[in-house]
C-alpha positions in Angstrom: 0.0 0.0 0.0 2.8 2.4 0.9 4.4 1.8 -2.5 1.1 2.5 -4.2 0.8 5.8 -2.4 4.4 6.8 -3.2 3.8 5.9 -6.9 0.6 7.9 -7.0 2.3 10.9 -5.4 5.2 10.6 -7.9 2.8 10.5 -10.8 0.8 13.5 -9.6 4.0 15.5 -9.0 5.4 14.6 -12.4 2.1 15.6 -14.2 1.9 18.8 -12.2 5.5 19.7 -13.3 4.6 19.0 -16.9 1.4 21.0 -16.8 1.9 24.4 -18.5 0.7 27.5 -16.7 -1.8 29.6 -18.5 -3.2 33.1 -18.0 -6.0 33.3 -15.4 -9.4 34.6 -16.2 -9.7 38.3 -15.3 -11.8 40.9 -17.0 -9.9 44.1 -17.9 -10.7 47.1 -20.0 -8.7 48.3 -22.9 -8.0 52.0 -23.5 -11.2 52.3 -25.5 -13.3 51.0 -22.6 -13.9 47.5 -24.2 -13.8 44.5 -21.8 -11.2 41.9 -22.5 -10.9 38.4 -20.8 -7.3 37.8 -20.1 -7.6 34.0 -20.5 -8.6 34.5 -24.1 -5.5 36.5 -25.1 -4.1 34.7 -28.1 -2.3 35.2 -31.4 -3.5 32.6 -33.9 -0.9 30.1 -32.8 2.0 32.6 -32.5 3.7 33.9 -29.4 2.3 36.7 -27.1 4.3 38.9 -24.8 2.4 40.3 -21.8 4.2 43.2 -20.3 3.1 44.8 -17.0 4.0 48.5 -16.7 2.9 51.8 -15.1 3.1 55.3 -16.3 5.3 56.3 -13.4 7.8 53.3 -13.9 10.8 54.6 -15.8 12.3 51.1 -16.4 8.9 49.9 -17.7 8.7 52.8 -20.2 12.3 52.3 -21.3 11.6 48.6 -21.9 8.4 49.2 -23.9 10.2 52.0 -25.9 13.1 49.7 -26.7 10.8 46.9 -27.9 8.8 49.5 -29.9 12.0 50.3 -31.9 12.3 46.6 -33.0 8.7 45.5 -32.8 8.0 45.5 -36.5 11.1 43.3 -37.1 10.0 41.0 -34.3 6.5 40.7 -35.8 7.9 40.0 -39.3 10.2 37.2 -37.9 7.9 35.5 -35.4 4.4 37.0 -35.7 4.6 38.0 -32.0 1.9 40.2 -30.4 2.6 42.4 -27.4 -0.1 43.2 -24.9 0.9 45.9 -22.4 -0.9 45.8 -19.1 -1.0 49.1 -17.1 -1.2 48.6 -13.4 -1.9 52.3 -12.8 -4.6 52.9 -10.2 -7.9 54.3 -11.2 -7.0 57.9 -10.2 -4.0 57.8 -12.7 -5.6 55.7 -15.5 -6.3 58.9 -17.5 -2.5 59.2 -18.0 -2.1 55.9 -19.8 -3.6 56.6 -23.2 -1.9 60.0 -23.6 1.4 58.4 -22.8 0.9 55.5 -25.2 -0.1 57.9 -27.9 3.0 60.1 -27.1 5.4 57.2 -27.5 3.5 55.9 -30.5 3.2 52.4 -29.1 1.1 50.1 -31.3 0.6 47.5 -28.6 -2.8 46.6 -27.3 -3.0 48.2 -23.8 -5.1 46.8 -21.0 -5.9 48.5 -17.7 -5.5 46.5 -14.5 -6.7 49.4 -12.2 -7.6 47.1 -9.3 -4.5 44.9 -9.7 -6.6 41.8 -10.0 -4.6 40.4 -13.0 -1.3 41.3 -11.5 -2.2 39.6 -8.2 -3.6 36.5 -9.9 -0.2 36.0 -11.5 1.8 36.8 -8.4 3.5 39.8 -9.9 5.4 41.6 -7.2 7.6 44.0 -9.2 7.4 45.8 -12.5 8.4 45.7 -15.2 7.3 42.1 -15.5 7.1 40.2 -18.7 5.5 36.9 -19.7 5.9 35.1 -23.0 3.2 32.7 -24.1 3.7 30.1 -26.8 1.2 29.7 -29.6 -1.0 27.4 -27.4 -1.3 30.0 -24.6 1.2 28.3 -22.2 3.4 30.6 -20.2 6.9 29.7 -21.2 8.9 32.5 -19.8 8.7 35.1 -17.0 11.0 37.9 -16.2 11.0 41.0 -14.0 13.1 44.1 -14.1 14.8 45.8 -17.0 18.3 46.7 -18.0 19.2 48.3 -21.3 19.6 45.5 -23.9 17.4 43.0 -22.0 15.0 43.0 -25.0 17.6 40.9 -26.8 17.1 38.0 -24.4 13.3 38.6 -24.5 13.4 38.2 -28.3 15.4 35.0 -28.0 12.6 33.6 -25.7 10.0 34.8 -28.3 11.8 33.0 -31.1 12.0 29.8 -28.9 8.2 30.1 -28.3 7.7 30.5 -32.0 9.8 27.4 -32.7 12.5 29.4 -34.5 
């Protein structure tokens, strides 16, 4: 009996380790006020980057600007889609769209004003980036930003794209 219990626990642990994490279901609004379910974020079988930022976070803005400079190339090579998630609180949410427009970001921007999505993923610090493969599995997580870190991020995107 003891062997059976150990075997069962081993099988459960192994299957849990192989299970891919996915995005939780949280309803956010985009900058146009439309509701978006986070668990449905996809890209027709291609990778998705989810980047948490705030208008007041200088490293976040540097990272998103650095990606913006190469985003067209990334899209041509891998078909990647970037979804930026603002964690600005409700009193500051009116600063998000003007900032996005000022920088010319072409990313879809979602507003996590209550921090529900951030909390559901255990995000403690920003900038925080996730890469999803074409099936919606979270295959990479990273927080913080240093100049040039977008190169490593693109390597992870290419891996997720099977390149």
